[in-house]
C-alpha positions as CSV (number, residue, x, y, z in Angstrom):
1,X,1.6,-13.8,2.1
2,X,2.9,-11.9,5.0
3,X,2.4,-8.2,5.1
4,X,5.4,-6.4,6.7
5,X,4.8,-4.4,9.8
6,X,6.5,-1.3,8.4
7,X,4.1,-1.3,5.5
8,X,1.1,-1.9,7.8
9,X,2.2,1.0,10.0
10,X,2.2,3.4,7.0
11,X,-1.0,2.0,5.6
12,X,-2.9,2.2,9.0
13,X,-2.6,6.0,9.0
14,X,-5.2,6.0,6.2
15,X,-7.5,3.2,7.5
16,X,-9.7,4.7,10.2
17,X,-11.9,1.6,10.3
18,X,-9.1,-0.9,10.7
19,X,-9.3,-2.8,14.0
20,X,-6.3,-3.8,16.2
21,X,-4.1,-6.6,15.1
22,X,-2.4,-7.4,11.8
23,X,-3.9,-6.5,8.5
24,X,-4.4,-9.4,6.2
25,X,-3.9,-9.6,2.4
26,X,-7.6,-9.9,1.8
27,X,-8.6,-6.8,3.8
28,X,-10.6,-4.4,1.6
29,X,-9.0,-1.0,1.7
30,X,-12.2,0.9,0.8
31,X,-14.2,-0.7,3.6
32,X,-11.4,0.1,6.0
33,X,-11.8,3.8,5.1
34,X,-9.2,4.5,2.4
35,X,-10.6,7.2,0.1
36,X,-9.3,9.1,-2.9
37,X,-7.5,11.8,-0.9
38,X,-6.0,9.0,1.3
39,X,-4.7,7.2,-1.8
40,X,-2.8,10.4,-2.9
41,X,-1.3,10.9,0.6
42,X,-0.5,7.2,1.0
43,X,1.4,7.2,-2.3
44,X,3.5,10.2,-1.1
45,X,4.2,8.4,2.2
46,X,5.1,5.1,0.4
47,X,7.4,7.0,-2.0
48,X,9.2,8.8,0.8
49,X,9.3,5.8,3.1
50,X,10.6,3.3,0.5
51,X,12.7,5.8,-1.5
52,X,11.0,5.1,-4.8
53,X,8.7,6.7,-7.4
54,X,5.4,5.0,-8.0
55,X,4.6,5.0,-11.7
56,X,1.2,6.5,-12.8
57,X,0.2,3.2,-14.3
58,X,-0.2,1.6,-10.9
59,X,-3.0,4.0,-10.1
60,X,-5.9,1.5,-10.5
61,X,-8.7,0.1,-8.6
62,X,-7.1,-3.3,-8.7
63,X,-3.8,-2.0,-7.0
64,X,-5.7,-0.3,-4.2
65,X,-8.4,-2.9,-3.8
66,X,-6.9,-4.9,-0.9
67,X,-3.9,-4.8,1.5
68,X,-2.4,-7.7,-0.4
69,X,-2.8,-6.2,-3.9
70,X,-1.1,-3.0,-2.8
71,X,1.7,-4.8,-1.1
72,X,2.3,-7.1,-4.1
73,X,2.6,-4.0,-6.4
74,X,4.9,-2.2,-4.0
75,X,7.1,-5.3,-3.4
76,X,7.4,-5.8,-7.2
77,X,8.6,-2.2,-7.5
78,X,11.0,-2.6,-4.7
79,X,12.4,-5.8,-6.2
80,X,12.8,-4.2,-9.6
81,X,14.6,-1.2,-8.0
82,X,16.9,-3.5,-6.1
83,X,18.0,-5.3,-9.3
84,X,18.3,-2.1,-11.3
85,X,15.2,-2.1,-13.5
């Protein structure tokens, strides 16, 4: 799974411990420094940047566990919005 650079750029603002180079799907968001305040701010940035509303039911540890789990959730929402769901 490839993680788009635009998504990585938004995400990196909340990952103080991320090193240089691309983020990988298995990178653990908590160990890279994402905390609960960062999750809230990140959600606002994602909503603004991708022009969508993130439903409350995606607020789970599983969604925000790794770079890949968050991207899969976001990409599913983007695809659903594109086809009108």
